[in-house]
N, C-alpha and C positions, 0 to 999 in steps of 0.2 A: 128361380131360386132352385137349391140344393137338387139335381136329379128331377127337376120339374118334367114331368111326361104325360101325367093325366091330373088336369084340374077340375076339380068336383064342385058340387054346390054350396051355396053358404051354411052354414053347421052351426052357428049359435053356441051354444055350450054340448061340446060335441062329447055324443056316448060312448066312442071308444076310448073316453077316459075316465068313465065312469060318473055316477051322482056325481062324484066332489072332484069340480073341475081347477085346475091348476088357482093357486089364490093372483088374484091381481090382472089374470090372461085372459082376454075374450078370444075366444079362438072364432075364426070371420070364414074360410073355406081350407079347403084340403089343395095342398100345390103339388105334390107328387106321393106317390105310393108305391113302394117297392117290396122286395121279399125281407127286409131288414126293418125299415123304417117307416112311418109318414110324417111330412111335413106340413108344418099347417101355416098360413099369414095370419094372425093375428094382429089383436091391441094391447097392447101392456098400459092398463087402464090409469095406474097413475098419474103417468108422463103423457099420455094421450098419443102414445108413440105406435106405428107398424112393427112389430115384429115376426121372426119366424124362432116356431116353436115343434122341434122333432121331439117323436113319440116312439119309444120301441112297440112292434107288433104287440100286441096282446097272447098271440098263440106261441111267440118266442120267450115269455116271461120265466117258462120253465124251463129253460137252456141256459142254463153258471153261462155257459161261454159266450153266449148271443148277447147278455146283460152284459158282461165285463167287457167285451169289443165295445157295447154303444157306451158304457160309462166312459171306456179310455178314450170317443173320443171326442166327449166332451173338456174329457181334463186337458188334453192335446190341444185344444182349440184355445181353454182358457189360457194356455202359456203364449199365444201366438199372439203378437198384437204387430198387424199392420199393413198398409192401405190396400195390401193385394191377399188379406187371407180374410175369408168370413169371419166375423170376431164372435165369439160368445159372450153374451151378457148375463145370464144365469143357470142353474142348474138343479135337480132334483128329484124328488120322486113323488108323484100323484099316488090316488089310491090305489093305482091297480099297475104303477110302475114309472120307471125312472124315463127323465124327459130332459130337454135342454132348450134356451133360447135365443136365439142368436138376430145377430141385426138383419134387418128383411132388404133385399135387395130386388128392386123391380126392375124384371128386364128376362130375355130370355136365354138361355143357356148357350156358347159357342154350338153343342150338336143340334142343335135348333135351327140357329144361323146357318149354318154350313148345310144342312140337311134341304132347307126351302130353299137354298142358293142367296140367302139377302145378304151376304156377306161375301165384297171382293176380296183378292189374293190378300195384296199390303194390309187392308183392315183388318184380315184374319190372323194375319201375321203379327201385327202390333198388338192384334188383340192376348196374341200367345207368347209375344213375349212381357205383358204384364203380368200372364200368370208366371210365370219361368221365375218373374222377379220374388213374386209371392214362393214359388217355390223354393227358390235360393236358400231365403228367409230361414224357408221350415230348416232345410239342408244344415245350414251355419249352427243351429239350433237342435240339430242330432235327431230331428225329426226326418222320415221317411215316409209319405203318403203311401203310395203301394198300390193307388186305383186313379190313376189322373188317367183322364180322357175328357174330352168335348163336354160331354154331360157332367162335368163336373168343373167348367169353367164359367163361371154367371158374367152376363155383361148385362150392367145396369144402365135402365135407360138415362142415367146421370153420364156415361161415358166410365164409367168406373171398370175395373176389372177385377174380380175377386175368385180366388182358387177355393174351394169347398169339400166335404163331404172327405174328413178324415175318418171316415170310421174303422179303418183298417190299417191306421197311421202307425208308424215302426217308431219308440222313442230310443234309441240307440246310447243312451247315455249310461246306462249299467254297464253295457260292457267296459267303459270308460272307468266308471266307479271299480270294480271288480279290477282291473288292473290296477288302480290305486290303492286296494288293498280294502275297499269296502263292500257291503253285502250288495245282492244285486235291487232287494227291494220289490220295488214292483214295474219297475221301467219295459219289464222283456213281456212276451208273449203271453196276455193273462189269461190262455186256454191251454197253456202250458204243451199243447202240439204245433205240430206246425201245418198252420191251414193254406191252401193256395185259393188263398181269395186275390179278388181284385176282378176285373174283364177281363174275359179271355184276350181279345181283341186288340190290346192295346200292352198286355201282360209280359214283361219280359221272360224270357226264357227259364232264366234260373228260380223266377219265382213260380213255377209251375208244377217243379220240383221240390225247391227249398223256400219256402213262403216266407220264414223266420232270418235266413239268413243274408236277406237282401239289404241292399245299402242303395247311395243315391243313385247311382250306376241305373238302378231298374225303374226310378222316376225320368230319369236321362231317354233311357226305349223307349217310355210311352209316348214324351213329348217331341222323338222320331217318329213315332208311327201319325201324332198328330199331323208335326209338320207335312209329310208326305202326304196325309189326308187334304190339306189344304192346297199342296201345290196341284197333286193330280186327282181331285176328286175321289180315290179309291185308297184302300189299305194297303200296306206292301204285302207279299206273296208270302214271306217267312221273315225271321231275323236275316237282315241282312242282304233282303233278296227286295229288291224295290220294283216296283209294276213296270211291265212290260208294256211297249205302245206308246206309253206319254213321257213325252222330255222333262226332262227335270232341267230346271235354269244349271250353268253351270257354276255360278258362285254358290248355288246352294244345295248340290247333289253331295258335296265331302260331308256338309254338315248331315245332310240326313243318314247315308252309308256309315258315317263313324257312330250315329247315336243310336243306328239300328244294330249293330254289330250284336252277332249273338256271344263273343264273349265279354264280359260287363268290364276287366281291364283296359279294353281298346274303346271305351266308350268315352265322352266325358265325363270327368269323375263327379259333377255335380250339376244340379241343375245355373246356377252361376256362370261354368265355363262355358254351357252349352249357350248359357243367352248372349254372353262376352262374343263367342264365336258366330253366332246370327248376326247380333249387332252390327259388325264389323264387316261381315259378309255385303251385308244388306245396301250398305255407304248411302243410310239415310232414306232410304226407297220408302221404310215407314211411315215416314213425318210427314204430314200434313204439309203444302205448299206454305198455307199462309204462317205456320209457325216454324218455316224452314226461310220464308221470308223474313219475318221479325227478328230471329237466327242472327242472319247476316246482319241486319241493321246492328244489330246491338254490336259486336265484335267484330264486322268488317270481313265478315267469313267468305265473303265472294270472292276466288279466283286465290285466296292465301288458304284456307282451309276450308275441308271437306267435312261438313255436319253428319256426324254417324249417330247421336242418340240426345234427347232431349234427357237431363238426371232431375231437373227442380227447377221451377218456377214458382215463385210465391212475390208476396211485398219488399222483401227483405232484399233478393236476389235472384239471380237466374244462373243456371248453370248448366253447361252443355261438355258433349264428349266430343271431339273433333281429330280430325287426321291432318297432319300437316305435310307438306308437300314432299318430305323424304321419307314419309311412311308412318310415323313414329304417330302414336295415341298420346294426346294432353286434354286435360283439362281445363276448360274456360270458363271461370267466375267473374261475373259482375254484380258490381256489390254499389248499393248505394256509395255517395262521397262520403269520406272522414275521414278529415284529418291526420286523426293521431292514426288509426287505422294504417291510411296510407302511405306515412311515413315509419310504422314498424314493418311491413311489407316490404319496403324499399332494402331495409337495414339488413331484412331476413336473405333476399337474395343475395349477400353478398357472402353467405357465410352457408356451409353445407355438415352436415351430418347424416350418417346412415339410419338415425330414427326420426327425421323431419323430413318433412314433405317439399321435394327441390320446386323452387318456383323459376319458370324459366325467366319471365318478362313481367313488368309493370306497368300498366298505362294507365291515362286519367284524362276523362273528360269532365267536363262541365256541372254533371250532376253526378256523376259515379267515377269507378274505378274496376279496372280491368285486371284480372290475374291469368296468366298462363301458368300450367302445373305439369306437374307427372300426373300419371291416370294409375292409382290403384284399383283393380278389377276384385278386390279380398273383398268389400264392402268396408262397415264399420262394427265396432266393440257393442255399439248399442244394439245390432241386430244380432247378437248372440249372447244377451245378458237374460234371455228367459230361463233357462238352467245356471243350477253352480259350475264353476271352475273347480279341477284341482288343484292345489294348494301349488305344487310346483308350475302350473299354467301363471295361475294370478301373480307367482314370484317372477315370473320369466317375462310378462306383459308390465308390471309394473317397472321392473329392472330398463326395459326399453325405454319407457315414458320419462321416466325417472331420469335418464341418459340424454335423451334431449330435451328434455328441462333445462337441465345443468349446461349444457352446453349455451343454449339461447338465452339463459340469466348470464353467464358469463359476457355473453357480446350487448348486455345491459338490454335484452329481450325478454319481458315476461309477456306469458302467455295470455293469461285475463279471463276466459273462458271457455277451460278447461272442461271436455266432458266427453262423455264415451262417444258419441258421434263424430269427434274429431280425433277419434286414435282410429287410422286406416289397415288395412294388410293388402300386402301385395299379394300374389298368385303363390307365393309358397309360404305362409304367413308368417310372413316379415314385418313388422311394427315399423309406424311413423306416422307421426303427430302434425297437424295439419292447424290450419285460422289460426294463426300465433295473431295479438293484437285486434281479432276483429271484433267487434261490437254485438253483445247480447241482442238476437233478432226479436226478443222480445222483453226488453229490456223496461219498466214501467209496468208492465201489464202486471196488476196486483193480482190476476187471476191464476198467477201460474208460476210457480214456485221452481225458484233454479236448487236442485237440489243437490249441486256442487260448487256454489258459490259458500265463502267462507263467514262466520256471523258476523266477523268483526269489517267484510265489505272489502271493497275497493281492489286496485287489482294491481297486486305487490305477488312476490315469491312466496311469501307464509300462505299464500292464498292459492298459487297454484298447488303447495304441498297438501292444504284441504282435499284442493279438487280430487288429486292424485286418491290422496286415502277416502274419499269416498267411492272413486271408482273401485279400486280396488272390494272394497266393503262389499258392493254389491256384486260382481263377481264371484263373491265366494260365498255369500249369500245368497244369491239371486233375489235378493228384496231392498226398496230403497232405504234410504238413511234415516234412520229415526233422528227425532231432534233435541236429544240429548243422550249424554256421554252413559248414562245407566241403560238406558235401550241400546245401547249401540251396544255394549257389552254382551248384554243379554243375549242379543240376537249371534254374535259370535261365538259364545259359550255354546250354543246351539249346535253348530258346526259340527258335522263326524269328522273325525279326523285331520283336525284345524290345527296346525302347525303353533303352538304358544310365541314362537318367533315371529310369525307372521300376524298372527293376532296384536302382538305386541307393537308391530311395526304400524299397521291399520291405525290401530288406538292414539299412538300418538302422531300420526298424520293428522286426525282427527281433535286433539288436542287444543286449547286456548292457543294463540299463535305464540305466545311466548315461552310455551313447553313444547313446539313442534323441532322435528329436525333444523337444524340452523340453513341445511342447503339442498338443493337435490342431490349434489355431488356425494354428500355423506346418505339420503336414501339409496342413492345406486348401488355404493356400494354394502351398505347391511343387505338391501334384496338380493345383490347380486352373488354374495356368499352363499345365501339360505337357498335360492335357485337353483346353484351348482349341484349343494348335498342336495336338495329334493330330488331332482333331476340323478343323482347316482344311486339314490335310494330306490328309485322308483325302475333302473334300469337292472338292479342287483334282483329285485323281488322275483322269485319265479311265477312263472306267469302259469296258471292253473288251463291246463290241456282242455278243450272243446269238445264236448259230447259229442257222440256220433249222432247225427241227423236220424230224425223218426221218422217212418217211413209218411210220404203225404198225405194227409187228410182231409181229401176233397170236400165241400160242402154242396150240396144238389140245391138249395134255395137258391133265388135270386136275390144276393148279397151285393150291396141294393142293386143293381141293375145287371141286365142280360148282357151277356150270355154266361151261362154259368153251366159247366159241362160236367157228368161225374165219367170218372176216369178209372174203370173198372179193368182189372185184368183178362187176359185172353182167356181164362179157363171161365170165367162168368160172363164173358160176353161171347162168344164163339165167331165163328167168321162174319155172319150178319152185322153182329154188334160192333167188329172193328171196322167191317166197313162204314158202318153209320157215323160210328166217330171220326174217321179220314171224313168222311162227307163233313160233317159241322166244322171239323179243323180246315177245309179249304177257305181261301182269305176271301173269297168272291162270297161266299156263303157268311163266313164272319160279316163279312160288309154289308149287306141285305139284311141281314136279323139284326145291325146295330140301327141300322135305317130303319127298319119296320118299329123296333120297341122306343125309339126316340120318337114318333110320333106323339 
């Protein structure tokens, strides 16, 4: 579990949370204890399942900064829902302080596996790729982790990789709301000070002096340190300085060097770009041989395509990233055979539009059909719905999706299953719509509601417009679509700064089919006018000057893992103290300390 370092004895009803244990939770044993909090294995008695409970250390309850940082972690994790991010189940306060309940990951951390030499290089890089996928999801939702390290990468015994311990994560949405004219709210650093938190051996140089000002590039630096550690077995000598005497493979050296750049702007902009570059450089080396062989059988990849990554495999589809002989990266999708979907996809090959994913070719087999399509590295809209989006962004996305629908409708093609996961982003933020005509992968499953399906059912133009309305509703409100128009209106009215014109467009898209817009063309024109106006208003709004950074306040406690160093000024330390700090700053010393505390 997160930061597992010391496994304690069974505890029953743990004294550390007083005589009133958490209702419905039976604590079993301590999994990890750091300077910030303690994590327990526990049982959620109502469901009889194992969970992990994180409890703030009692001696920190009187420090409001620490309490707020702890509660912020629960809020951050509760917003994130991704296979590679530890999921929060519940949070609250016991008689003696705050706690939150997480899913329990049975297995070691990446730090433990690396320290014990139980993970080969390829397996370790595969683990890092999965963690980077979860971190990329966080970055797309404006969350910066700020303490990425091997001890926070959990390797489940079931093979699932999770990144956890968002205790000092930064929610960046506040600055965007300020740009849009809203209030900062509680999204900024809750302490009101610039705390230089994090694990120093993996900390970006800018984070050491201006903790609250860092962006995703700080997490990229940490990923670079981990990759360097995996390849060489050592920590880098410092920002931009790889270890000497241990060769780094040529195909990986540029990635390590760029990620470790002392200049944030010179690094990969976020974890998604780092992962994309690493996948491209690995050329499939991280993929197990049986998986590679199965993929080659599925799409005839041997000799024609080079398998780079497995994006998804389930009962309905297989999705792979491959490289063609000309060097272009494309996506290969294999679906169960469906004559209607196959006809739609073949028709779609003949038309092109800047907001529709380009399909290069379609093939069919006895039980399946295969599509070759362009690769969009920016992820999908589903991954960005944790947060509310500013109205101008909602209008712009809606305009581009409506434009794609309008073009397809003019050619007799209905999407039929529009949802956020079918709205993709390129590397510059451009919008593409994909998967026209493909069936719902959980059609007939009465346990799962399709939030984007029109009440009247069917695969029609009005149903596509309804789905667009549901997507825009979720973007603007960060909440799922309620079933009734009255409830929908209530939610929309609560959205601060929502333009009445945008609310009216969304409500008309969600109206009964006879009252909706007549066509996607009409929707595109309405949203285009609104997006242009909102963008102009935002550009004309004066930006508030950023306050000068306060002096960095270092925290002396181990929060939550080693190594924490208090950086006093020369007047306080004297020559001997400066020499002591210089020694601790040496990468070889940091490496030894990190290994020691990970035992």
